[in-house]
C-alpha positions as CSV (number, residue, x, y, z in Angstrom):
1,M,-46.4,-11.0,-4.9
2,S,-45.6,-11.1,-1.2
3,E,-43.4,-13.4,0.5
4,R,-43.4,-14.3,4.3
5,I,-40.4,-13.6,6.5
6,S,-39.8,-13.6,10.1
7,F,-37.5,-12.1,12.6
8,V,-37.0,-11.5,16.2
9,I,-37.0,-8.0,17.7
10,P,-35.9,-6.7,21.1
11,R,-38.6,-5.8,23.6
12,H,-38.0,-2.1,23.4
13,L,-38.7,-2.2,19.6
14,K,-41.7,-4.3,20.2
15,K,-42.9,-1.6,22.6
16,S,-42.3,1.2,20.1
17,L,-44.1,-0.8,17.5
18,K,-47.2,-1.0,19.7
19,E,-47.0,2.6,20.4
20,L,-46.9,3.6,16.7
21,Q,-49.9,1.1,16.0
22,A,-52.0,3.1,18.5
23,L,-51.0,6.4,16.9
24,T,-51.6,5.0,13.2
25,G,-54.2,2.6,13.6
26,D,-52.4,0.1,11.5
27,D,-52.3,-3.5,12.1
28,Q,-48.8,-4.9,13.0
29,S,-48.0,-6.4,9.5
30,T,-49.1,-3.2,7.7
31,L,-47.1,-1.0,10.0
32,L,-44.0,-3.2,9.7
33,R,-44.4,-3.1,5.8
34,K,-44.5,0.6,5.8
35,L,-41.4,0.8,8.2
36,V,-39.4,-1.5,6.1
37,D,-40.2,0.3,2.9
38,K,-39.3,3.7,4.5
39,G,-36.2,2.1,5.8
40,L,-35.0,0.7,2.6
41,S,-35.7,3.9,0.8
42,E,-33.6,5.8,3.3
43,A,-30.8,3.1,3.2
44,K,-30.7,3.3,-0.6
45,M,-30.5,7.2,-0.5
46,D,-27.7,7.1,2.1
47,I,-25.7,4.5,0.1
48,A,-26.2,6.5,-3.0
49,I,-25.0,9.8,-1.4
50,D,-22.2,8.1,0.2
51,R,-21.0,6.6,-3.2
52,Y,-21.4,10.0,-4.9
53,I,-19.3,11.6,-2.2
54,K,-16.5,8.9,-2.4
55,E,-16.7,9.3,-6.2
56,K,-17.7,5.7,-6.7
57,A,-20.8,6.6,-8.7
58,S,-21.9,9.7,-10.8
59,L,-24.7,12.0,-10.0
60,E,-27.0,10.0,-12.4
61,Q,-25.7,6.6,-11.2
62,S,-26.4,7.7,-7.6
63,S,-29.9,8.7,-8.4
64,V,-30.6,5.4,-9.9
65,I,-29.2,3.7,-6.8
66,A,-31.5,5.8,-4.7
67,G,-34.4,5.0,-6.8
68,V,-35.5,8.5,-7.3
69,S,-35.2,11.2,-10.2
70,L,-32.2,13.1,-10.7
71,W,-34.1,16.4,-9.4
72,K,-35.1,14.5,-6.3
73,F,-31.7,13.3,-5.7
74,L,-30.3,16.8,-6.0
75,D,-32.9,18.0,-3.7
76,E,-32.1,15.4,-1.0
77,M,-28.3,16.2,-1.4
78,R,-29.1,20.0,-0.9
79,S,-31.2,19.2,2.3
80,R,-28.2,17.2,3.5
81,N,-25.6,20.2,2.5
82,V,-23.8,17.8,0.2
83,A,-21.6,19.6,-2.2
84,L,-22.0,19.1,-5.9
85,K,-19.0,17.8,-7.6
86,Y,-19.2,19.2,-11.0
87,S,-15.9,19.8,-12.8
88,M,-15.3,22.3,-15.7
89,A,-15.0,19.2,-18.0
90,D,-18.4,18.0,-16.9
91,A,-19.8,21.5,-17.6
92,E,-18.1,21.6,-21.1
93,S,-19.5,18.1,-21.9
94,E,-22.9,19.0,-20.9
95,I,-22.8,22.3,-22.8
96,S,-21.7,20.4,-25.9
97,R,-24.4,17.8,-25.7
98,V,-27.0,20.8,-25.4
99,I,-25.6,22.5,-28.3
100,K,-25.7,19.3,-30.4
101,R,-29.3,18.7,-29.4
102,T,-30.4,22.3,-30.5
103,R,-28.8,22.0,-33.9
């Protein structure tokens, strides 16, 4: 279900929007929906990575915040050169879980 919202944008953004419309062939509403969707996805990823870096969220929690799979989240972290924070305790816990599953 869609809901109508309205907002005011500066002239320079309106000009950029028209330029993008000419390039994509999309009508204004369609283009704005695509841009908002992309912006929200990027914002969620930025927030998720920031929370992971600040140790406010685990790797799994961060991937959920970003709305992507753990593997896609790891790929994005790699592309941004974000170091993986994985302690020896995390590794031991993971190994224990794998061993229990294989028994």
